[in-house]
C-alpha positions, 0 to 999 in steps of 0.5 A: 660533287656534281648532282642532278638532283639532291641525293637522298641517303636513307640512314639505317645506322644500326637499326638492324640490332644486329640481325642481318635479316632486318638489315635486308628488310631496311634495303627493301624499304629504302629501296622502295621509297626511292632513296639513292642510297642506304647507309649502315655503320662499320666499326669495331666496338673495341676500337671506338669505345672504352670499356668505361664509357657511359652510355649517352642520356638518350641511349639510356632512355631506349636501351636501359641502364643494365649494360655498358656502352661497349657491350651495347654497340658490340651486339650491333657490330656486323662482320665482313661476311656480313657487309659483303651480303649487304653490298651485293643485296643493294646491287640486286635491288638498285640501291647504293650501298653506304657505310660509315667506317669508324676506325681505320680497319673499317675504311680498309674493309669498306674499301676491299668492298668497292665503296666509291663513296665514303661518309665521314661522321662528325665525331671524326671531323678531328681525327687526323689519321683517320681523315688522311687515310681516306683522303688518300683513297681518292674516293668521293667523300661526304663529311658531316660537321656536327659540332665543328666550327668553320676553322675545324672544317677547314683544317679537315678539308685542307687535310683530305685535299692534301692527302689526295682527294680533290675538293670537288669530290667532297660534299660538307653536310651541315649536322646538328648533333642533337637527338632529336633536334629542336626546330629552333636549333636547326639553323639551315642557314649554317648550310650557307655559311659553309658553301660561302666559306668555301666557294665551290664546295657541294653542301647538304644536310643530315637531319636529327629533326622529328619528321621530314619538313626540315629536309624538305627546306634544306632541299628548297635551299638547294641542299645536294645530299640529304641524309635521314634516319629511318626504321621499320618500325618505332617500337623496335629496341635500339640506342637511337632516339625513337622520334628521330626515325622516319618510317618509309615502308 
């Protein structure tokens, strides 16, 4: 993708805690902060989480141990009607609505909504049916790499392009999946390694560190896209680790 400036994604994720009103407030502060897009997460909990799946360690710290991961995530699900309202509200506020689909039905939901940019989470980089479905849409794609190696990134790009999406429509984000990511583990040079490995690909950075220093450094290294988690209040409940959240209000 071609960018005249760094494209800033305010990652709301599931920090609405299942409340549509709180989701509207997240859009308000993201728009007021000047972000280009605000991004949520779209999923059917039963399709992506096994009934006996344990919570991650950081999720136990932020939400307790009395409920399963499936029960926790089910409360954060937004239906299609809610997505439509959020999409329309973003249009009203002059900010782009984005959401990450986590299953095939959610891809269809977001496509019906009219999204032109789809974010692929790092956990789906080896999900070939998922990648084929998204690639066939021929939309603009932003791909987080997480724990993938260069071979897995290459395989994902091959699937997406062979399915119909041209390489120039894809941006690859360096991303460390540790929450929060210690500064010594960030390795922003990995962003440049990806760019050198796939000439012509646009690259960026998805941030899980505390504060804003690392995203600023990524911009100085010519990141095309920056994605940063944010919240309305670090004292609110939720599954993400509180230090990762930035305050934009």
